[in-house]
PyMOL Python script that loads the backbone (N, CA, C, O; Angstrom):
from pymol import cmd

cmd.read_pdbstr("""\
ATOM      1  N   MET A   1       0.839  -1.163   0.000  1.00  0.00           N
ATOM      2  CA  MET A   1       0.000   0.000   0.000  1.00  0.00           C
ATOM      3  C   MET A   1       0.894   1.239   0.000  1.00  0.00           C
ATOM      4  O   MET A   1       1.718   1.407   0.899  1.00  0.00           O
ATOM      5  N   PHE A   2       0.740   2.091  -0.984  1.00  0.00           N
ATOM      6  CA  PHE A   2       1.561   3.288  -1.129  1.00  0.00           C
ATOM      7  C   PHE A   2       0.706   4.522  -0.908  1.00  0.00           C
ATOM      8  O   PHE A   2      -0.311   4.714  -1.575  1.00  0.00           O
ATOM      9  N   LEU A   3       1.125   5.357   0.034  1.00  0.00           N
ATOM     10  CA  LEU A   3       0.408   6.592   0.299  1.00  0.00           C
ATOM     11  C   LEU A   3       1.115   7.739  -0.406  1.00  0.00           C
ATOM     12  O   LEU A   3       2.326   7.921  -0.274  1.00  0.00           O
ATOM     13  N   GLU A   4       0.346   8.497  -1.147  1.00  0.00           N
ATOM     14  CA  GLU A   4       0.920   9.650  -1.827  1.00  0.00           C
ATOM     15  C   GLU A   4       1.006  10.816  -0.842  1.00  0.00           C
ATOM     16  O   GLU A   4      -0.006  11.222  -0.271  1.00  0.00           O
ATOM     17  N   MET A   5       2.196  11.347  -0.645  1.00  0.00           N
ATOM     18  CA  MET A   5       2.385  12.440   0.302  1.00  0.00           C
ATOM     19  C   MET A   5       2.594  13.735  -0.476  1.00  0.00           C
ATOM     20  O   MET A   5       3.459  13.829  -1.347  1.00  0.00           O
ATOM     21  N   SER A   6       1.799  14.705  -0.144  1.00  0.00           N
ATOM     22  CA  SER A   6       1.942  15.994  -0.797  1.00  0.00           C
ATOM     23  C   SER A   6       3.030  16.806  -0.105  1.00  0.00           C
ATOM     24  O   SER A   6       3.516  16.439   0.965  1.00  0.00           O
ATOM     25  N   THR A   7       3.397  17.901  -0.729  1.00  0.00           N
ATOM     26  CA  THR A   7       4.407  18.782  -0.157  1.00  0.00           C
ATOM     27  C   THR A   7       3.938  19.341   1.177  1.00  0.00           C
ATOM     28  O   THR A   7       4.733  19.479   2.107  1.00  0.00           O
ATOM     29  N   GLY A   8       2.654  19.663   1.277  1.00  0.00           N
ATOM     30  CA  GLY A   8       2.103  20.189   2.522  1.00  0.00           C
ATOM     31  C   GLY A   8       2.193  19.176   3.655  1.00  0.00           C
ATOM     32  O   GLY A   8       2.455  19.549   4.799  1.00  0.00           O
ATOM     33  N   MET A   9       1.979  17.897   3.350  1.00  0.00           N
ATOM     34  CA  MET A   9       2.058  16.843   4.363  1.00  0.00           C
ATOM     35  C   MET A   9       3.497  16.689   4.853  1.00  0.00           C
ATOM     36  O   MET A   9       3.731  16.529   6.051  1.00  0.00           O
ATOM     37  N   ILE A  10       4.451  16.735   3.941  1.00  0.00           N
ATOM     38  CA  ILE A  10       5.858  16.610   4.316  1.00  0.00           C
ATOM     39  C   ILE A  10       6.277  17.794   5.179  1.00  0.00           C
ATOM     40  O   ILE A  10       6.974  17.611   6.177  1.00  0.00           O
ATOM     41  N   ARG A  11       5.867  18.996   4.812  1.00  0.00           N
ATOM     42  CA  ARG A  11       6.194  20.175   5.608  1.00  0.00           C
ATOM     43  C   ARG A  11       5.542  20.112   6.980  1.00  0.00           C
ATOM     44  O   ARG A  11       6.151  20.502   7.976  1.00  0.00           O
ATOM     45  N   GLY A  12       4.326  19.632   7.039  1.00  0.00           N
ATOM     46  CA  GLY A  12       3.629  19.490   8.313  1.00  0.00           C
ATOM     47  C   GLY A  12       4.335  18.511   9.233  1.00  0.00           C
ATOM     48  O   GLY A  12       4.486  18.773  10.426  1.00  0.00           O
ATOM     49  N   LEU A  13       4.774  17.368   8.677  1.00  0.00           N
ATOM     50  CA  LEU A  13       5.510  16.393   9.482  1.00  0.00           C
ATOM     51  C   LEU A  13       6.853  16.956   9.950  1.00  0.00           C
ATOM     52  O   LEU A  13       7.282  16.691  11.073  1.00  0.00           O
ATOM     53  N   GLY A  14       7.512  17.730   9.092  1.00  0.00           N
ATOM     54  CA  GLY A  14       8.765  18.371   9.479  1.00  0.00           C
ATOM     55  C   GLY A  14       8.547  19.355  10.611  1.00  0.00           C
ATOM     56  O   GLY A  14       9.368  19.446  11.523  1.00  0.00           O
ATOM     57  N   THR A  15       7.446  20.094  10.562  1.00  0.00           N
ATOM     58  CA  THR A  15       7.122  21.036  11.625  1.00  0.00           C
ATOM     59  C   THR A  15       6.882  20.309  12.940  1.00  0.00           C
ATOM     60  O   THR A  15       7.337  20.757  13.992  1.00  0.00           O
ATOM     61  N   VAL A  16       6.176  19.197  12.885  1.00  0.00           N
ATOM     62  CA  VAL A  16       5.913  18.414  14.101  1.00  0.00           C
ATOM     63  C   VAL A  16       7.217  17.874  14.684  1.00  0.00           C
ATOM     64  O   VAL A  16       7.399  17.899  15.901  1.00  0.00           O
ATOM     65  N   VAL A  17       8.116  17.392  13.850  1.00  0.00           N
ATOM     66  CA  VAL A  17       9.393  16.862  14.320  1.00  0.00           C
ATOM     67  C   VAL A  17      10.218  17.958  14.991  1.00  0.00           C
ATOM     68  O   VAL A  17      10.791  17.734  16.057  1.00  0.00           O
ATOM     69  N   VAL A  18      10.283  19.141  14.376  1.00  0.00           N
ATOM     70  CA  VAL A  18      11.048  20.246  14.947  1.00  0.00           C
ATOM     71  C   VAL A  18      10.408  20.712  16.254  1.00  0.00           C
ATOM     72  O   VAL A  18      11.121  21.045  17.201  1.00  0.00           O
ATOM     73  N   PHE A  19       9.092  20.740  16.320  1.00  0.00           N
ATOM     74  CA  PHE A  19       8.395  21.156  17.536  1.00  0.00           C
ATOM     75  C   PHE A  19       8.662  20.177  18.681  1.00  0.00           C
ATOM     76  O   PHE A  19       8.892  20.601  19.814  1.00  0.00           O
ATOM     77  N   VAL A  20       8.633  18.893  18.401  1.00  0.00           N
ATOM     78  CA  VAL A  20       8.911  17.888  19.430  1.00  0.00           C
ATOM     79  C   VAL A  20      10.357  18.001  19.898  1.00  0.00           C
ATOM     80  O   VAL A  20      10.633  17.860  21.090  1.00  0.00           O
ATOM     81  N   ALA A  21      11.283  18.253  18.973  1.00  0.00           N
ATOM     82  CA  ALA A  21      12.686  18.431  19.366  1.00  0.00           C
ATOM     83  C   ALA A  21      12.846  19.681  20.227  1.00  0.00           C
ATOM     84  O   ALA A  21      13.620  19.674  21.184  1.00  0.00           O
ATOM     85  N   PHE A  22      12.133  20.744  19.903  1.00  0.00           N
ATOM     86  CA  PHE A  22      12.197  21.977  20.690  1.00  0.00           C
ATOM     87  C   PHE A  22      11.671  21.747  22.107  1.00  0.00           C
ATOM     88  O   PHE A  22      12.274  22.211  23.075  1.00  0.00           O
ATOM     89  N   ILE A  23      10.571  21.048  22.231  1.00  0.00           N
ATOM     90  CA  ILE A  23      10.005  20.759  23.556  1.00  0.00           C
ATOM     91  C   ILE A  23      10.977  19.881  24.357  1.00  0.00           C
ATOM     92  O   ILE A  23      11.183  20.115  25.548  1.00  0.00           O
ATOM     93  N   GLY A  24      11.566  18.884  23.716  1.00  0.00           N
ATOM     94  CA  GLY A  24      12.531  18.019  24.398  1.00  0.00           C
ATOM     95  C   GLY A  24      13.756  18.779  24.862  1.00  0.00           C
ATOM     96  O   GLY A  24      14.226  18.571  25.980  1.00  0.00           O
ATOM     97  N   LEU A  25      14.281  19.656  24.022  1.00  0.00           N
ATOM     98  CA  LEU A  25      15.446  20.458  24.397  1.00  0.00           C
ATOM     99  C   LEU A  25      15.106  21.415  25.529  1.00  0.00           C
ATOM    100  O   LEU A  25      15.919  21.613  26.433  1.00  0.00           O
ATOM    101  N   THR A  26      13.929  22.007  25.497  1.00  0.00           N
ATOM    102  CA  THR A  26      13.504  22.917  26.554  1.00  0.00           C
ATOM    103  C   THR A  26      13.392  22.179  27.885  1.00  0.00           C
ATOM    104  O   THR A  26      13.833  22.694  28.913  1.00  0.00           O
ATOM    105  N   LEU A  27      12.815  20.995  27.880  1.00  0.00           N
ATOM    106  CA  LEU A  27      12.713  20.215  29.111  1.00  0.00           C
ATOM    107  C   LEU A  27      14.087  19.804  29.630  1.00  0.00           C
ATOM    108  O   LEU A  27      14.309  19.777  30.841  1.00  0.00           O
ATOM    109  N   TRP A  28      15.010  19.485  28.720  1.00  0.00           N
ATOM    110  CA  TRP A  28      16.354  19.097  29.119  1.00  0.00           C
ATOM    111  C   TRP A  28      17.093  20.275  29.761  1.00  0.00           C
ATOM    112  O   TRP A  28      17.762  20.112  30.781  1.00  0.00           O
ATOM    113  N   VAL A  29      16.968  21.458  29.158  1.00  0.00           N
ATOM    114  CA  VAL A  29      17.681  22.631  29.662  1.00  0.00           C
ATOM    115  C   VAL A  29      17.170  23.040  31.034  1.00  0.00           C
ATOM    116  O   VAL A  29      17.964  23.360  31.918  1.00  0.00           O
ATOM    117  N   PHE A  30      15.863  23.033  31.222  1.00  0.00           N
ATOM    118  CA  PHE A  30      15.290  23.495  32.475  1.00  0.00           C
ATOM    119  C   PHE A  30      15.106  22.384  33.503  1.00  0.00           C
ATOM    120  O   PHE A  30      14.431  22.584  34.513  1.00  0.00           O
ATOM    121  N   SER A  31      15.693  21.225  33.262  1.00  0.00           N
ATOM    122  CA  SER A  31      15.619  20.122  34.206  1.00  0.00           C
ATOM    123  C   SER A  31      16.434  20.449  35.452  1.00  0.00           C
ATOM    124  O   SER A  31      17.554  20.949  35.351  1.00  0.00           O
ATOM    125  N   SER A  32      15.882  20.171  36.609  1.00  0.00           N
ATOM    126  CA  SER A  32      16.596  20.464  37.859  1.00  0.00           C
ATOM    127  C   SER A  32      17.777  19.512  38.066  1.00  0.00           C
ATOM    128  O   SER A  32      18.650  19.803  38.883  1.00  0.00           O
ATOM    129  N   LYS A  33      17.829  18.401  37.363  1.00  0.00           N
ATOM    130  CA  LYS A  33      18.947  17.468  37.485  1.00  0.00           C
ATOM    131  C   LYS A  33      20.240  18.076  36.943  1.00  0.00           C
ATOM    132  O   LYS A  33      21.329  17.691  37.370  1.00  0.00           O
ATOM    133  N   ARG A  34      20.131  19.011  36.018  1.00  0.00           N
ATOM    134  CA  ARG A  34      21.292  19.594  35.354  1.00  0.00           C
ATOM    135  C   ARG A  34      21.735  20.910  35.990  1.00  0.00           C
ATOM    136  O   ARG A  34      22.644  21.558  35.470  1.00  0.00           O
ATOM    137  N   ASN A  35      21.127  21.318  37.087  1.00  0.00           N
ATOM    138  CA  ASN A  35      21.445  22.603  37.703  1.00  0.00           C
ATOM    139  C   ASN A  35      22.917  22.743  38.047  1.00  0.00           C
ATOM    140  O   ASN A  35      23.520  23.770  37.736  1.00  0.00           O
ATOM    141  N   SER A  36      23.512  21.743  38.677  1.00  0.00           N
ATOM    142  CA  SER A  36      24.916  21.844  39.081  1.00  0.00           C
ATOM    143  C   SER A  36      25.841  21.890  37.865  1.00  0.00           C
ATOM    144  O   SER A  36      26.834  22.617  37.864  1.00  0.00           O
ATOM    145  N   GLU A  37      25.514  21.116  36.834  1.00  0.00           N
ATOM    146  CA  GLU A  37      26.335  21.100  35.621  1.00  0.00           C
ATOM    147  C   GLU A  37      26.303  22.458  34.927  1.00  0.00           C
ATOM    148  O   GLU A  37      27.338  22.954  34.481  1.00  0.00           O
ATOM    149  N   PHE A  38      25.122  23.056  34.834  1.00  0.00           N
ATOM    150  CA  PHE A  38      24.997  24.347  34.179  1.00  0.00           C
ATOM    151  C   PHE A  38      25.558  25.468  35.039  1.00  0.00           C
ATOM    152  O   PHE A  38      26.055  26.458  34.502  1.00  0.00           O
ATOM    153  N   ALA A  39      25.493  25.339  36.362  1.00  0.00           N
ATOM    154  CA  ALA A  39      26.082  26.345  37.248  1.00  0.00           C
ATOM    155  C   ALA A  39      27.596  26.370  37.068  1.00  0.00           C
ATOM    156  O   ALA A  39      28.208  27.438  37.086  1.00  0.00           O
ATOM    157  N   GLN A  40      28.188  25.219  36.899  1.00  0.00           N
ATOM    158  CA  GLN A  40      29.628  25.137  36.668  1.00  0.00           C
ATOM    159  C   GLN A  40      29.979  25.718  35.294  1.00  0.00           C
ATOM    160  O   GLN A  40      30.969  26.438  35.172  1.00  0.00           O
ATOM    161  N   ALA A  41      29.205  25.425  34.281  1.00  0.00           N
ATOM    162  CA  ALA A  41      29.466  25.938  32.935  1.00  0.00           C
ATOM    163  C   ALA A  41      29.234  27.442  32.864  1.00  0.00           C
ATOM    164  O   ALA A  41      29.854  28.127  32.050  1.00  0.00           O
ATOM    165  N   ARG A  42      28.353  27.957  33.703  1.00  0.00           N
ATOM    166  CA  ARG A  42      28.055  29.383  33.713  1.00  0.00           C
ATOM    167  C   ARG A  42      29.273  30.205  34.113  1.00  0.00           C
ATOM    168  O   ARG A  42      29.391  31.368  33.726  1.00  0.00           O
ATOM    169  N   LEU A  43      30.184  29.610  34.887  1.00  0.00           N
ATOM    170  CA  LEU A  43      31.360  30.319  35.369  1.00  0.00           C
ATOM    171  C   LEU A  43      32.577  30.196  34.452  1.00  0.00           C
ATOM    172  O   LEU A  43      33.613  30.799  34.733  1.00  0.00           O
ATOM    173  N   LEU A  44      32.480  29.439  33.376  1.00  0.00           N
ATOM    174  CA  LEU A  44      33.615  29.232  32.479  1.00  0.00           C
ATOM    175  C   LEU A  44      34.195  30.522  31.892  1.00  0.00           C
ATOM    176  O   LEU A  44      35.416  30.601  31.752  1.00  0.00           O
ATOM    177  N   PRO A  45      33.409  31.526  31.545  1.00  0.00           N
ATOM    178  CA  PRO A  45      34.016  32.747  31.004  1.00  0.00           C
ATOM    179  C   PRO A  45      34.928  33.459  32.006  1.00  0.00           C
ATOM    180  O   PRO A  45      35.783  34.248  31.603  1.00  0.00           O
ATOM    181  N   PHE A  46      34.760  33.198  33.284  1.00  0.00           N
ATOM    182  CA  PHE A  46      35.557  33.856  34.298  1.00  0.00           C
ATOM    183  C   PHE A  46      36.765  33.030  34.743  1.00  0.00           C
ATOM    184  O   PHE A  46      37.506  33.441  35.635  1.00  0.00           O
ATOM    185  N   ALA A  47      36.957  31.886  34.132  1.00  0.00           N
ATOM    186  CA  ALA A  47      38.089  31.029  34.493  1.00  0.00           C
ATOM    187  C   ALA A  47      39.388  31.726  34.107  1.00  0.00           C
ATOM    188  O   ALA A  47      39.433  32.473  33.130  1.00  0.00           O
ATOM    189  N   ASP A  48      40.434  31.481  34.872  1.00  0.00           N
ATOM    190  CA  ASP A  48      41.730  32.095  34.583  1.00  0.00           C
ATOM    191  C   ASP A  48      42.276  31.573  33.271  1.00  0.00           C
ATOM    192  O   ASP A  48      42.254  30.372  33.005  1.00  0.00           O
ATOM    193  N   GLU A  49      42.766  32.495  32.455  1.00  0.00           N
ATOM    194  CA  GLU A  49      43.387  32.109  31.204  1.00  0.00           C
ATOM    195  C   GLU A  49      44.867  31.869  31.459  1.00  0.00           C
ATOM    196  O   GLU A  49      45.454  32.518  32.324  1.00  0.00           O
ATOM    197  N   PRO A  50      45.476  30.957  30.730  1.00  0.00           N
ATOM    198  CA  PRO A  50      46.907  30.736  30.920  1.00  0.00           C
ATOM    199  C   PRO A  50      47.687  31.991  30.518  1.00  0.00           C
ATOM    200  O   PRO A  50      47.318  32.683  29.569  1.00  0.00           O
ATOM    201  N   SER A  51      48.747  32.269  31.235  1.00  0.00           N
ATOM    202  CA  SER A  51      49.523  33.463  30.939  1.00  0.00           C
ATOM    203  C   SER A  51      50.223  33.304  29.595  1.00  0.00           C
ATOM    204  O   SER A  51      50.567  32.192  29.196  1.00  0.00           O
ATOM    205  N   ALA A  52      50.430  34.406  28.907  1.00  0.00           N
ATOM    206  CA  ALA A  52      50.958  34.388  27.543  1.00  0.00           C
ATOM    207  C   ALA A  52      52.395  33.888  27.501  1.00  0.00           C
ATOM    208  O   ALA A  52      52.643  32.786  27.012  1.00  0.00           O
ATOM    209  N   ASP A  53      53.348  34.671  28.003  1.00  0.00           N
ATOM    210  CA  ASP A  53      54.746  34.271  27.952  1.00  0.00           C
ATOM    211  C   ASP A  53      55.456  34.897  29.149  1.00  0.00           C
ATOM    212  O   ASP A  53      55.976  36.009  29.064  1.00  0.00           O
ATOM    213  N   ILE A  54      55.472  34.180  30.247  1.00  0.00           N
ATOM    214  CA  ILE A  54      56.067  34.705  31.469  1.00  0.00           C
ATOM    215  C   ILE A  54      57.592  34.583  31.407  1.00  0.00           C
ATOM    216  O   ILE A  54      58.289  35.367  32.051  1.00  0.00           O
ATOM    217  N   ALA A  55      58.120  33.633  30.658  1.00  0.00           N
ATOM    218  CA  ALA A  55      59.554  33.375  30.649  1.00  0.00           C
ATOM    219  C   ALA A  55      60.347  34.538  30.044  1.00  0.00           C
ATOM    220  O   ALA A  55      61.453  34.821  30.506  1.00  0.00           O
ATOM    221  N   ASN A  56      59.821  35.208  29.039  1.00  0.00           N
ATOM    222  CA  ASN A  56      60.551  36.284  28.365  1.00  0.00           C
ATOM    223  C   ASN A  56      59.761  37.590  28.356  1.00  0.00           C
ATOM    224  O   ASN A  56      59.331  38.038  27.294  1.00  0.00           O
ATOM    225  N   PRO A  57      59.566  38.198  29.504  1.00  0.00           N
ATOM    226  CA  PRO A  57      58.871  39.485  29.476  1.00  0.00           C
ATOM    227  C   PRO A  57      59.801  40.554  28.912  1.00  0.00           C
ATOM    228  O   PRO A  57      61.004  40.535  29.173  1.00  0.00           O
ATOM    229  N   GLN A  58      59.251  41.478  28.145  1.00  0.00           N
ATOM    230  CA  GLN A  58      60.069  42.533  27.570  1.00  0.00           C
ATOM    231  C   GLN A  58      60.319  43.611  28.619  1.00  0.00           C
ATOM    232  O   GLN A  58      59.400  44.062  29.303  1.00  0.00           O
ATOM    233  N   ASP A  59      61.571  44.009  28.727  1.00  0.00           N
ATOM    234  CA  ASP A  59      61.944  45.036  29.681  1.00  0.00           C
ATOM    235  C   ASP A  59      61.826  46.397  28.991  1.00  0.00           C
ATOM    236  O   ASP A  59      62.534  46.651  28.016  1.00  0.00           O
ATOM    237  N   PRO A  60      60.947  47.273  29.476  1.00  0.00           N
ATOM    238  CA  PRO A  60      60.767  48.551  28.800  1.00  0.00           C
ATOM    239  C   PRO A  60      62.013  49.436  28.866  1.00  0.00           C
ATOM    240  O   PRO A  60      62.130  50.362  28.063  1.00  0.00           O
ATOM    241  N   ALA A  61      62.949  49.191  29.789  1.00  0.00           N
ATOM    242  CA  ALA A  61      64.154  50.008  29.898  1.00  0.00           C
ATOM    243  C   ALA A  61      65.123  49.742  28.753  1.00  0.00           C
ATOM    244  O   ALA A  61      65.960  50.596  28.461  1.00  0.00           O
ATOM    245  N   THR A  62      65.039  48.597  28.099  1.00  0.00           N
ATOM    246  CA  THR A  62      65.970  48.265  27.025  1.00  0.00           C
ATOM    247  C   THR A  62      65.454  48.685  25.659  1.00  0.00           C
ATOM    248  O   THR A  62      66.175  48.543  24.672  1.00  0.00           O
ATOM    249  N   ARG A  63      64.266  49.182  25.570  1.00  0.00           N
ATOM    250  CA  ARG A  63      63.730  49.620  24.288  1.00  0.00           C
ATOM    251  C   ARG A  63      64.280  50.987  23.902  1.00  0.00           C
ATOM    252  O   ARG A  63      64.582  51.822  24.755  1.00  0.00           O
ATOM    253  N   SER A  64      64.398  51.185  22.638  1.00  0.00           N
ATOM    254  CA  SER A  64      64.853  52.476  22.129  1.00  0.00           C
ATOM    255  C   SER A  64      63.686  53.457  22.126  1.00  0.00           C
ATOM    256  O   SER A  64      62.562  53.092  21.782  1.00  0.00           O
ATOM    257  N   THR A  65      63.955  54.693  22.507  1.00  0.00           N
ATOM    258  CA  THR A  65      62.910  55.722  22.500  1.00  0.00           C
ATOM    259  C   THR A  65      63.036  56.628  21.283  1.00  0.00           C
ATOM    260  O   THR A  65      62.282  57.593  21.153  1.00  0.00           O
ATOM    261  N   ARG A  66      63.981  56.331  20.386  1.00  0.00           N
ATOM    262  CA  ARG A  66      64.139  57.137  19.179  1.00  0.00           C
ATOM    263  C   ARG A  66      63.039  56.821  18.180  1.00  0.00           C
ATOM    264  O   ARG A  66      62.593  55.679  18.075  1.00  0.00           O
ATOM    265  N   PRO A  67      62.598  57.856  17.434  1.00  0.00           N
ATOM    266  CA  PRO A  67      61.541  57.622  16.417  1.00  0.00           C
ATOM    267  C   PRO A  67      62.033  56.877  15.218  1.00  0.00           C
ATOM    268  O   PRO A  67      61.262  56.614  14.295  1.00  0.00           O
TER     269      PRO A  67
END
""", "prot")
cmd.dss("prot")
cmd.show_as("cartoon", "prot")
cmd.util.cbc("prot")
cmd.orient("prot")
């Protein structure tokens, strides 16, 4: 048995799939089980960055001041 699917039916099914994925993602994000994991990730932008080059800092006294 072959069902003929129109373009509207395919688009409708695609919309339903995306909507179900959106609801699932929303429930996952706002789940209280993930609170500690997201609290830790929330602080990542404030983590210390590794220092650039501590071994060879440039001494400003040795630079030339001539133009």
